[in-house]
N, CA, C and O atoms as CSV, one atom per row, in Angstrom:
chain,resi,resn,atom,element,x,y,z
A,1,UNK,N,N,64.743,146.429,155.750
A,1,UNK,CA,C,65.964,146.746,156.467
A,1,UNK,C,C,67.076,146.984,155.447
A,1,UNK,O,O,67.241,146.192,154.519
A,2,UNK,N,N,67.813,148.031,155.605
A,2,UNK,CA,C,68.865,148.353,154.655
A,2,UNK,C,C,70.217,147.939,155.204
A,2,UNK,O,O,70.359,147.618,156.384
A,3,UNK,N,N,71.205,147.952,154.325
A,3,UNK,CA,C,72.574,147.623,154.729
A,3,UNK,C,C,73.084,148.611,155.776
A,3,UNK,O,O,73.990,148.273,156.537
A,4,UNK,N,N,72.527,149.826,155.835
A,4,UNK,CA,C,72.983,150.849,156.762
A,4,UNK,C,C,72.370,150.700,158.150
A,4,UNK,O,O,72.698,151.474,159.049
A,5,UNK,N,N,71.502,149.740,158.341
A,5,UNK,CA,C,70.850,149.536,159.625
A,5,UNK,C,C,71.900,149.294,160.705
A,5,UNK,O,O,72.858,148.547,160.506
A,6,UNK,N,N,71.701,149.935,161.844
A,6,UNK,CA,C,72.577,149.729,163.000
A,6,UNK,C,C,71.973,148.640,163.881
A,6,UNK,O,O,70.769,148.624,164.137
A,7,UNK,N,N,72.815,147.748,164.330
A,7,UNK,CA,C,72.369,146.664,165.204
A,7,UNK,C,C,73.032,146.843,166.557
A,7,UNK,O,O,74.222,147.144,166.643
A,8,UNK,N,N,72.255,146.655,167.605
A,8,UNK,CA,C,72.775,146.810,168.964
A,8,UNK,C,C,73.353,145.531,169.538
A,8,UNK,O,O,74.024,145.554,170.570
A,9,UNK,N,N,73.093,144.413,168.871
A,9,UNK,CA,C,73.601,143.134,169.351
A,9,UNK,C,C,73.603,142.127,168.208
A,9,UNK,O,O,72.961,142.331,167.177
A,10,UNK,N,N,74.325,141.053,168.408
A,10,UNK,CA,C,74.318,139.986,167.410
A,10,UNK,C,C,72.933,139.358,167.315
A,10,UNK,O,O,72.506,138.953,166.234
A,11,UNK,N,N,72.234,139.277,168.438
A,11,UNK,CA,C,70.875,138.719,168.429
A,11,UNK,C,C,69.954,139.529,167.516
A,11,UNK,O,O,69.071,138.957,166.878
A,12,UNK,N,N,70.140,140.824,167.443
A,12,UNK,CA,C,69.373,141.658,166.511
A,12,UNK,C,C,69.837,141.452,165.072
A,12,UNK,O,O,69.028,141.491,164.144
A,13,UNK,N,N,71.133,141.234,164.886
A,13,UNK,CA,C,71.720,141.117,163.552
A,13,UNK,C,C,71.396,139.785,162.875
A,13,UNK,O,O,71.147,139.756,161.670
A,14,UNK,N,N,71.394,138.690,163.624
A,14,UNK,CA,C,71.308,137.356,163.025
A,14,UNK,C,C,70.059,137.143,162.165
A,14,UNK,O,O,70.184,136.555,161.091
A,15,UNK,N,N,68.877,137.579,162.566
A,15,UNK,CA,C,67.729,137.426,161.655
A,15,UNK,C,C,67.949,138.151,160.312
A,15,UNK,O,O,67.578,137.636,159.258
A,16,UNK,N,N,68.551,139.338,160.361
A,16,UNK,CA,C,68.900,140.062,159.128
A,16,UNK,C,C,69.886,139.237,158.303
A,16,UNK,O,O,69.741,139.109,157.088
A,17,UNK,N,N,70.884,138.684,158.976
A,17,UNK,CA,C,71.898,137.865,158.301
A,17,UNK,C,C,71.239,136.689,157.579
A,17,UNK,O,O,71.569,136.391,156.431
A,18,UNK,N,N,70.320,136.035,158.250
A,18,UNK,CA,C,69.637,134.902,157.623
A,18,UNK,C,C,68.793,135.335,156.430
A,18,UNK,O,O,68.696,134.599,155.448
A,19,UNK,N,N,68.184,136.512,156.496
A,19,UNK,CA,C,67.423,137.039,155.361
A,19,UNK,C,C,68.329,137.261,154.149
A,19,UNK,O,O,67.897,137.124,153.004
A,20,UNK,N,N,69.566,137.599,154.409
A,20,UNK,CA,C,70.530,137.821,153.337
A,20,UNK,C,C,71.075,136.506,152.769
A,20,UNK,O,O,71.880,136.515,151.838
A,21,UNK,N,N,70.637,135.383,153.330
A,21,UNK,CA,C,71.094,134.051,152.912
A,21,UNK,C,C,69.902,133.129,152.656
A,21,UNK,O,O,69.898,131.978,153.092
A,22,UNK,N,N,68.911,133.630,151.960
A,22,UNK,CA,C,67.714,132.830,151.666
A,22,UNK,C,C,67.970,131.767,150.608
A,22,UNK,O,O,67.366,130.695,150.642
A,23,UNK,N,N,68.863,132.059,149.669
A,23,UNK,CA,C,69.122,131.126,148.569
A,23,UNK,C,C,69.894,129.912,149.086
A,23,UNK,O,O,70.951,130.069,149.697
A,24,UNK,N,N,69.375,128.701,148.847
A,24,UNK,CA,C,70.053,127.498,149.359
A,24,UNK,C,C,71.470,127.325,148.813
A,24,UNK,O,O,72.349,126.846,149.530
A,25,UNK,N,N,71.706,127.707,147.558
A,25,UNK,CA,C,73.048,127.565,146.992
A,25,UNK,C,C,74.020,128.502,147.688
A,25,UNK,O,O,75.167,128.132,147.939
A,26,UNK,N,N,73.581,129.692,147.997
A,26,UNK,CA,C,74.423,130.636,148.738
A,26,UNK,C,C,74.783,130.056,150.107
A,26,UNK,O,O,75.944,130.092,150.515
A,27,UNK,N,N,73.786,129.524,150.810
A,27,UNK,CA,C,74.047,128.928,152.127
A,27,UNK,C,C,75.012,127.751,152.003
A,27,UNK,O,O,75.911,127.594,152.830
A,28,UNK,N,N,74.830,126.933,150.986
A,28,UNK,CA,C,75.715,125.773,150.790
A,28,UNK,C,C,77.147,126.216,150.506
A,28,UNK,O,O,78.099,125.616,151.004
A,29,UNK,N,N,77.294,127.265,149.707
A,29,UNK,CA,C,78.643,127.763,149.420
A,29,UNK,C,C,79.300,128.302,150.691
A,29,UNK,O,O,80.496,128.103,150.901
A,30,UNK,N,N,78.536,128.974,151.526
A,30,UNK,CA,C,79.063,129.418,152.822
A,30,UNK,C,C,79.512,128.215,153.644
A,30,UNK,O,O,80.589,128.228,154.241
A,31,UNK,N,N,78.690,127.188,153.670
A,31,UNK,CA,C,78.993,125.991,154.455
A,31,UNK,C,C,80.272,125.324,153.965
A,31,UNK,O,O,81.131,124.957,154.767
A,32,UNK,N,N,80.400,125.167,152.648
A,32,UNK,CA,C,81.600,124.552,152.072
A,32,UNK,C,C,82.827,125.396,152.395
A,32,UNK,O,O,83.855,124.866,152.816
A,33,UNK,N,N,82.720,126.710,152.198
A,33,UNK,CA,C,83.851,127.587,152.501
A,33,UNK,C,C,84.267,127.506,153.960
A,33,UNK,O,O,85.459,127.421,154.257
A,34,UNK,N,N,83.313,127.529,154.868
A,34,UNK,CA,C,83.626,127.438,156.296
A,34,UNK,C,C,84.235,126.090,156.642
A,34,UNK,O,O,85.182,126.014,157.424
A,35,UNK,N,N,83.699,125.039,156.067
A,35,UNK,CA,C,84.259,123.706,156.297
A,35,UNK,C,C,85.691,123.604,155.803
A,35,UNK,O,O,86.542,123.015,156.469
A,36,UNK,N,N,85.961,124.177,154.635
A,36,UNK,CA,C,87.323,124.162,154.097
A,36,UNK,C,C,88.267,125.004,154.951
A,36,UNK,O,O,89.441,124.664,155.096
A,37,UNK,N,N,87.766,126.091,155.511
A,37,UNK,CA,C,88.580,126.906,156.425
A,37,UNK,C,C,89.019,126.052,157.617
A,37,UNK,O,O,90.189,126.069,158.000
A,38,UNK,N,N,88.085,125.314,158.195
A,38,UNK,CA,C,88.434,124.438,159.321
A,38,UNK,C,C,89.448,123.372,158.903
A,38,UNK,O,O,90.378,123.067,159.649
A,39,UNK,N,N,89.267,122.814,157.721
A,39,UNK,CA,C,90.196,121.793,157.219
A,39,UNK,C,C,91.595,122.372,157.024
A,39,UNK,O,O,92.583,121.752,157.419
A,40,UNK,N,N,91.684,123.540,156.426
A,40,UNK,CA,C,92.986,124.169,156.200
A,40,UNK,C,C,93.667,124.492,157.539
A,40,UNK,O,O,94.877,124.315,157.676
A,41,UNK,N,N,92.904,124.957,158.507
A,41,UNK,CA,C,93.480,125.212,159.831
A,41,UNK,C,C,94.043,123.924,160.416
A,41,UNK,O,O,95.150,123.914,160.956
A,42,UNK,N,N,93.285,122.841,160.309
A,42,UNK,CA,C,93.754,121.548,160.837
A,42,UNK,C,C,95.026,121.094,160.126
A,42,UNK,O,O,95.972,120.643,160.771
A,43,UNK,N,N,95.048,121.212,158.808
A,43,UNK,CA,C,96.235,120.811,158.040
A,43,UNK,C,C,97.439,121.658,158.433
A,43,UNK,O,O,98.539,121.132,158.603
A,44,UNK,N,N,97.237,122.964,158.579
A,44,UNK,CA,C,98.334,123.851,158.975
A,44,UNK,C,C,98.866,123.487,160.356
A,44,UNK,O,O,100.077,123.468,160.575
A,45,UNK,N,N,97.955,123.198,161.290
A,45,UNK,CA,C,98.386,122.834,162.642
A,45,UNK,C,C,99.133,121.506,162.658
A,45,UNK,O,O,100.165,121.376,163.316
A,46,UNK,N,N,98.612,120.531,161.939
A,46,UNK,CA,C,99.232,119.202,161.933
A,46,UNK,C,C,100.579,119.217,161.211
A,46,UNK,O,O,101.550,118.624,161.680
A,47,UNK,N,N,100.628,119.897,160.070
A,47,UNK,CA,C,101.845,119.901,159.253
A,47,UNK,C,C,102.837,120.990,159.666
A,47,UNK,O,O,104.000,120.969,159.263
A,48,UNK,N,N,102.367,121.931,160.465
A,48,UNK,CA,C,103.162,123.098,160.854
A,48,UNK,C,C,103.625,123.903,159.637
A,48,UNK,O,O,104.687,124.526,159.637
A,49,UNK,N,N,102.795,123.860,158.619
A,49,UNK,CA,C,103.023,124.658,157.412
A,49,UNK,C,C,102.120,125.884,157.507
A,49,UNK,O,O,101.008,125.896,156.979
A,50,UNK,N,N,102.612,126.899,158.180
A,50,UNK,CA,C,101.791,128.056,158.522
A,50,UNK,C,C,101.379,128.878,157.298
A,50,UNK,O,O,100.440,129.671,157.369
A,51,UNK,N,N,102.067,128.690,156.198
A,51,UNK,CA,C,101.705,129.391,154.971
A,51,UNK,C,C,100.297,129.061,154.491
A,51,UNK,O,O,99.658,129.868,153.816
A,52,UNK,N,N,99.823,127.881,154.840
A,52,UNK,CA,C,98.449,127.511,154.459
A,52,UNK,C,C,97.419,128.492,155.028
A,52,UNK,O,O,96.354,128.698,154.445
A,53,UNK,N,N,97.747,129.084,156.157
A,53,UNK,CA,C,96.803,130.005,156.794
A,53,UNK,C,C,96.540,131.244,155.933
A,53,UNK,O,O,95.520,131.913,156.101
A,54,UNK,N,N,97.451,131.544,155.022
A,54,UNK,CA,C,97.241,132.669,154.103
A,54,UNK,C,C,96.059,132.417,153.161
A,54,UNK,O,O,95.508,133.356,152.587
A,55,UNK,N,N,95.676,131.155,153.006
A,55,UNK,CA,C,94.549,130.803,152.147
A,55,UNK,C,C,93.191,131.071,152.797
A,55,UNK,O,O,92.175,131.126,152.104
A,56,UNK,N,N,93.167,131.236,154.104
A,56,UNK,CA,C,91.895,131.328,154.814
A,56,UNK,C,C,90.969,132.427,154.304
A,56,UNK,O,O,89.793,132.151,154.067
A,57,UNK,N,N,91.443,133.662,154.122
A,57,UNK,CA,C,90.507,134.686,153.620
A,57,UNK,C,C,90.009,134.388,152.207
A,57,UNK,O,O,88.849,134.647,151.887
A,58,UNK,N,N,90.875,133.850,151.376
A,58,UNK,CA,C,90.481,133.533,149.993
A,58,UNK,C,C,89.409,132.452,149.993
A,58,UNK,O,O,88.408,132.565,149.286
A,59,UNK,N,N,89.615,131.421,150.774
A,59,UNK,CA,C,88.645,130.318,150.844
A,59,UNK,C,C,87.349,130.788,151.498
A,59,UNK,O,O,86.265,130.616,150.942
A,60,UNK,N,N,87.473,131.380,152.676
A,60,UNK,CA,C,86.284,131.781,153.424
A,60,UNK,C,C,85.437,132.797,152.676
A,60,UNK,O,O,84.228,132.616,152.528
A,61,UNK,N,N,86.066,133.858,152.208
A,61,UNK,CA,C,85.301,134.889,151.501
A,61,UNK,C,C,84.988,134.489,150.073
A,61,UNK,O,O,83.938,134.854,149.545
A,62,UNK,N,N,85.878,133.749,149.445
A,62,UNK,CA,C,85.659,133.370,148.046
A,62,UNK,C,C,84.363,132.612,147.833
A,62,UNK,O,O,83.558,132.991,146.982
A,63,UNK,N,N,84.153,131.565,148.579
A,63,UNK,CA,C,82.924,130.784,148.444
A,63,UNK,C,C,81.697,131.622,148.793
A,63,UNK,O,O,80.682,131.576,148.098
A,64,UNK,N,N,81.803,132.388,149.877
A,64,UNK,CA,C,80.660,133.203,150.316
A,64,UNK,C,C,80.302,134.248,149.270
A,64,UNK,O,O,79.127,134.438,148.956
A,65,UNK,N,N,81.303,134.923,148.732
A,65,UNK,CA,C,81.027,136.007,147.785
A,65,UNK,C,C,80.494,135.485,146.456
A,65,UNK,O,O,79.676,136.150,145.820
A,66,UNK,N,N,80.937,134.324,146.033
A,66,UNK,CA,C,80.342,133.717,144.827
A,66,UNK,C,C,78.856,133.477,145.085
A,66,UNK,O,O,78.022,133.752,144.223
A,67,UNK,N,N,78.528,132.967,146.263
A,67,UNK,CA,C,77.128,132.742,146.613
A,67,UNK,C,C,76.301,134.012,146.584
A,67,UNK,O,O,75.166,134.010,146.107
A,68,UNK,N,N,76.865,135.089,147.090
A,68,UNK,CA,C,76.124,136.351,147.123
A,68,UNK,C,C,75.993,136.980,145.740
A,68,UNK,O,O,74.901,137.384,145.342
A,69,UNK,N,N,77.089,137.063,145.017
A,69,UNK,CA,C,77.069,137.788,143.744
A,69,UNK,C,C,76.315,137.030,142.651
A,69,UNK,O,O,75.668,137.654,141.810
A,70,UNK,N,N,76.386,135.684,142.648
A,70,UNK,CA,C,75.795,134.924,141.550
A,70,UNK,C,C,74.470,134.248,141.887
A,70,UNK,O,O,73.674,133.981,140.986
A,71,UNK,N,N,74.219,133.968,143.145
A,71,UNK,CA,C,72.997,133.251,143.508
A,71,UNK,C,C,72.039,134.115,144.324
A,71,UNK,O,O,70.859,134.225,143.992
A,72,UNK,N,N,72.542,134.716,145.375
A,72,UNK,CA,C,71.699,135.555,146.218
A,72,UNK,C,C,71.436,136.910,145.553
A,72,UNK,O,O,70.399,137.538,145.769
A,73,UNK,N,N,72.401,137.339,144.740
A,73,UNK,CA,C,72.334,138.619,144.016
A,73,UNK,C,C,72.193,139.808,144.980
A,73,UNK,O,O,71.363,140.697,144.788
A,74,UNK,N,N,73.027,139.791,146.012
A,74,UNK,CA,C,73.089,140.903,146.947
A,74,UNK,C,C,74.544,141.120,147.359
A,74,UNK,O,O,75.427,140.332,147.020
A,75,UNK,N,N,74.768,142.184,148.080
A,75,UNK,CA,C,76.116,142.464,148.582
A,75,UNK,C,C,76.284,141.775,149.932
A,75,UNK,O,O,75.399,141.847,150.784
A,76,UNK,N,N,77.418,141.109,150.125
A,76,UNK,CA,C,77.635,140.454,151.416
A,76,UNK,C,C,77.532,141.434,152.581
A,76,UNK,O,O,78.002,142.568,152.493
A,77,UNK,N,N,76.927,140.994,153.647
A,77,UNK,CA,C,76.765,141.838,154.838
A,77,UNK,C,C,78.114,142.208,155.445
A,77,UNK,O,O,78.207,143.164,156.215
A,78,UNK,N,N,79.149,141.464,155.107
A,78,UNK,CA,C,80.474,141.731,155.666
A,78,UNK,C,C,81.001,143.110,155.285
A,78,UNK,O,O,81.871,143.648,155.970
A,79,UNK,N,N,80.485,143.688,154.200
A,79,UNK,CA,C,80.938,145.013,153.789
A,79,UNK,C,C,80.500,146.097,154.775
A,79,UNK,O,O,81.202,147.092,154.952
A,80,UNK,N,N,79.359,145.911,155.410
A,80,UNK,CA,C,78.842,146.905,156.357
A,80,UNK,C,C,78.950,146.458,157.812
A,80,UNK,O,O,79.040,147.290,158.714
A,81,UNK,N,N,78.943,145.156,158.039
A,81,UNK,CA,C,78.937,144.607,159.404
A,81,UNK,C,C,79.952,143.462,159.488
A,81,UNK,O,O,79.555,142.308,159.649
A,82,UNK,N,N,81.246,143.754,159.384
A,82,UNK,CA,C,82.236,142.675,159.275
A,82,UNK,C,C,82.302,141.720,160.461
A,82,UNK,O,O,82.383,140.509,160.258
A,83,UNK,N,N,82.270,142.220,161.676
A,83,UNK,CA,C,82.404,141.317,162.831
A,83,UNK,C,C,81.153,140.473,163.044
A,83,UNK,O,O,81.236,139.266,163.274
A,84,UNK,N,N,80.000,141.118,162.966
A,84,UNK,CA,C,78.752,140.356,163.091
A,84,UNK,C,C,78.624,139.342,161.963
A,84,UNK,O,O,78.122,138.240,162.181
A,85,UNK,N,N,79.066,139.692,160.776
A,85,UNK,CA,C,78.972,138.770,159.643
A,85,UNK,C,C,79.866,137.552,159.835
A,85,UNK,O,O,79.472,136.425,159.534
A,86,UNK,N,N,81.071,137.789,160.339
A,86,UNK,CA,C,81.972,136.667,160.606
A,86,UNK,C,C,81.350,135.730,161.636
A,86,UNK,O,O,81.364,134.511,161.465
A,87,UNK,N,N,80.811,136.299,162.691
A,87,UNK,CA,C,80.137,135.482,163.694
A,87,UNK,C,C,78.918,134.788,163.081
A,87,UNK,O,O,78.655,133.619,163.364
A,88,UNK,N,N,78.177,135.516,162.240
A,88,UNK,CA,C,77.015,134.939,161.571
A,88,UNK,C,C,77.375,133.745,160.712
A,88,UNK,O,O,76.624,132.772,160.656
A,89,UNK,N,N,78.524,133.808,160.037
A,89,UNK,CA,C,78.974,132.673,159.225
A,89,UNK,C,C,79.087,131.409,160.069
A,89,UNK,O,O,78.635,130.335,159.672
A,90,UNK,N,N,79.699,131.561,161.242
A,90,UNK,CA,C,79.929,130.381,162.079
A,90,UNK,C,C,78.660,129.906,162.777
A,90,UNK,O,O,78.473,128.705,162.974
A,91,UNK,N,N,77.797,130.827,163.148
A,91,UNK,CA,C,76.521,130.418,163.751
A,91,UNK,C,C,75.668,129.719,162.697
A,91,UNK,O,O,75.043,128.700,162.991
A,92,UNK,N,N,75.631,130.249,161.473
A,92,UNK,CA,C,74.873,129.600,160.407
A,92,UNK,C,C,75.479,128.230,160.068
A,92,UNK,O,O,74.742,127.278,159.809
A,93,UNK,N,N,76.808,128.125,160.070
A,93,UNK,CA,C,77.484,126.844,159.838
A,93,UNK,C,C,77.023,125.825,160.878
A,93,UNK,O,O,76.654,124.699,160.541
A,94,UNK,N,N,77.049,126.234,162.137
A,94,UNK,CA,C,76.601,125.348,163.220
A,94,UNK,C,C,75.125,124.983,163.048
A,94,UNK,O,O,74.744,123.823,163.204
A,95,UNK,N,N,74.300,125.981,162.726
A,95,UNK,CA,C,72.866,125.731,162.580
A,95,UNK,C,C,72.579,124.805,161.403
A,95,UNK,O,O,71.641,124.009,161.459
A,96,UNK,N,N,73.369,124.898,160.345
A,96,UNK,CA,C,73.202,123.981,159.214
A,96,UNK,C,C,73.693,122.580,159.585
A,96,UNK,O,O,73.073,121.580,159.225
A,97,UNK,N,N,74.794,122.521,160.296
A,97,UNK,CA,C,75.366,121.239,160.719
A,97,UNK,C,C,74.414,120.480,161.637
A,97,UNK,O,O,74.323,119.254,161.575
A,98,UNK,N,N,73.716,121.207,162.478
A,98,UNK,CA,C,72.798,120.564,163.439
A,98,UNK,C,C,71.383,120.401,162.899
A,98,UNK,O,O,70.524,119.835,163.575
A,99,UNK,N,N,71.131,120.894,161.682
A,99,UNK,CA,C,69.811,120.750,161.075
A,99,UNK,C,C,68.814,121.831,161.446
A,99,UNK,O,O,67.646,121.760,161.061
A,100,UNK,N,N,69.260,122.824,162.183
A,100,UNK,CA,C,68.378,123.923,162.569
A,100,UNK,C,C,68.004,124.801,161.366
A,100,UNK,O,O,66.911,125.363,161.299
A,101,UNK,N,N,68.944,124.897,160.424
A,101,UNK,CA,C,68.714,125.610,159.167
A,101,UNK,C,C,68.858,124.597,158.033
A,101,UNK,O,O,69.765,123.765,158.028
A,102,UNK,N,N,67.941,124.691,157.076
A,102,UNK,CA,C,67.949,123.767,155.938
A,102,UNK,C,C,69.226,123.901,155.134
A,102,UNK,O,O,69.629,125.002,154.761
A,103,UNK,N,N,69.854,122.771,154.873
A,103,UNK,CA,C,71.067,122.730,154.056
A,103,UNK,C,C,70.635,122.798,152.614
A,103,UNK,O,O,71.477,122.780,151.716
């Protein structure tokens, strides 16, 4: 399957997404980045310091892209499938949190 593959649904996309995240270090970096995104959102809401929200793309994409470029050695799916990839990040986060996917 190539990056140019068209997906008709997220259910079709998610197996591809998981194939792009075979490396455990890449998955862990995604998990840490997503967890930090949630933490920053909570801090911004509690402190009402909305400027913290500007960090979200840097944190979320930063950890993920380090995982892809240095460990997985592929291009993040977000470049070709941004919305499905964002959803995939959170579904994979949940699946790792619940033990459905190996951490």
